[in-house]
C-alpha positions, -999 to 999 in steps of 0.1 A, spaced: 605 105 -498 581 134 -499 565 141 -532 561 177 -544 540 192 -571 546 230 -569 580 246 -567 585 283 -558 618 297 -569 635 329 -557 654 347 -584 684 367 -571 714 345 -560 692 314 -564 688 313 -602 705 345 -614 738 359 -602 726 391 -586 759 396 -568 777 399 -602 750 422 -617 750 444 -585 788 446 -586 790 459 -622 760 483 -617 775 498 -585 809 502 -601 794 520 -631 774 543 -608 804 552 -586 826 558 -616 799 582 -630 800 601 -597 838 602 -597 841 581 -566 870 557 -565 859 521 -563 875 504 -533 866 473 -512 857 496 -483 833 516 -505 816 485 -517 813 471 -482 798 504 -470 772 503 -497 764 467 -489 759 476 -452 736 506 -460 716 487 -487 711 455 -467 700 475 -437 673 492 -457 661 460 -474 659 443 -439 636 471 -428 615 465 -460 612 428 -452 600 438 -417 574 461 -431 591 493 -417 599 508 -451 581 507 -485 599 495 -516 600 530 -530 614 544 -498 643 519 -500 650 525 -536 648 563 -535 668 568 -504 695 542 -504 720 562 -525 712 594 -505 721 575 -473 751 559 -489 766 590 -504 760 609 -472 782 584 -454 811 595 -477 803 632 -475 784 637 -508 750 652 -513 731 636 -542 697 631 -556 690 596 -545 660 590 -567 679 602 -598 708 580 -591 684 551 -586 672 555 -621 708 553 -634 716 523 -612 685 505 -623 694 509 -660 728 493 -653 712 465 -631 686 457 -658 715 444 -680 726 418 -654 712 384 -663 740 359 -657 727 325 -646 741 306 -617 758 274 -625 732 248 -636 702 270 -631 689 270 -667 695 232 -670 677 226 -637 647 246 -645 645 232 -680 646 197 -666 619 204 -640 594 225 -659 578 194 -675 576 175 -642 565 202 -617 545 234 -616 571 261 -614 566 297 -602 589 327 -594 585 344 -560 608 374 -556 611 407 -539 621 434 -563 612 458 -591 589 443 -617 606 459 -648 640 447 -637 630 412 -628 610 406 -659 638 420 -681 665 398 -664 643 367 -665 635 372 -702 671 379 -712 683 348 -692 659 325 -710 641 315 -678 609 335 -682 589 311 -705 598 281 -682 576 293 -653 538 291 -651 536 324 -631 558 352 -618 550 368 -584 570 400 -576 566 420 -544 560 453 -563 530 438 -580 516 418 -551 517 448 -526 534 426 -501 569 411 -498 586 380 -485 586 369 -457 551 384 -451 523 358 -449 502 381 -470 527 377 -499 523 339 -498 485 342 -494 485 362 -526 506 336 -544 486 306 -531 453 322 -541 465 325 -577 479 290 -582 451 266 -593 445 236 -570 476 242 -550 484 218 -521 506 233 -494 517 198 -484 531 194 -520 547 228 -522 584 237 -518 601 271 -518 638 273 -529 658 304 -520 691 317 -507 677 340 -480 669 327 -445 651 359 -435 630 361 -467 625 328 -484 629 303 -455 612 324 -428 584 333 -453 579 296 -463 579 285 -426 553 311 -417 532 302 -448 532 265 -438 552 250 -467 585 231 -469 616 252 -475 649 246 -492 678 269 -483 703 273 -512 736 279 -494 764 276 -519 789 295 -497 781 272 -467 773 301 -444 766 293 -408 729 296 -398 728 315 -365 693 329 -370 671 303 -355 653 300 -388 652 263 -397 649 252 -433 634 218 -442 664 212 -465 697 228 -471 716 224 -504 750 237 -515 745 233 -553 714 235 -574 720 199 -586 713 186 -551 676 196 -556 672 165 -579 677 142 -549 652 161 -527 626 160 -555 633 123 -562 639 128 -599 669 120 -622 687 145 -644 671 145 -678 693 127 -704 698 145 -737 
């Protein structure tokens, strides 16, 4: 069994329930714009938003371009003209409140923080991520937080990981594992950076990307087996 020392954790839909936070924030924003919330409307927003973030991961758009234009694009699709940057401010205030933990996340990180060097690696807005990590109780359990807005690069860019590695004392890539839910961001990024990867796939989605993780887990508790440690007894 391989021994690891450094664990890099994604945040959204790996430790925190971003889907739940996003759902509530979007509903509040739509209601404020007098738009009826329907499954079709939600799916349309998801399509527009994911397309823009994919362009960000590929380096085609900046983070600010994504954030300040996504609601303009989305509302244009339903025939509304809005100030996208202004709506982003409202949406962000709603999203900041979302800090629900995924099942077993706090227990897992609490168990591991005395046995491994734990770090956060996330694409996102610094203010939002720090607020959510603080409110969830996760923040003090990590030795360092690396957010794309602060690094100037984003996952899966190799430059993002170079930035992270240069700031972790005595890191050994052979003893480093990244855990995340995104094949295109976490797993591809880890592969390109030369570290082992663990794809958190609770919905058991099919992998048709050609991006191969070192491990695949369907619950956070399965990470104990990969790491070769037992659940801490109270």
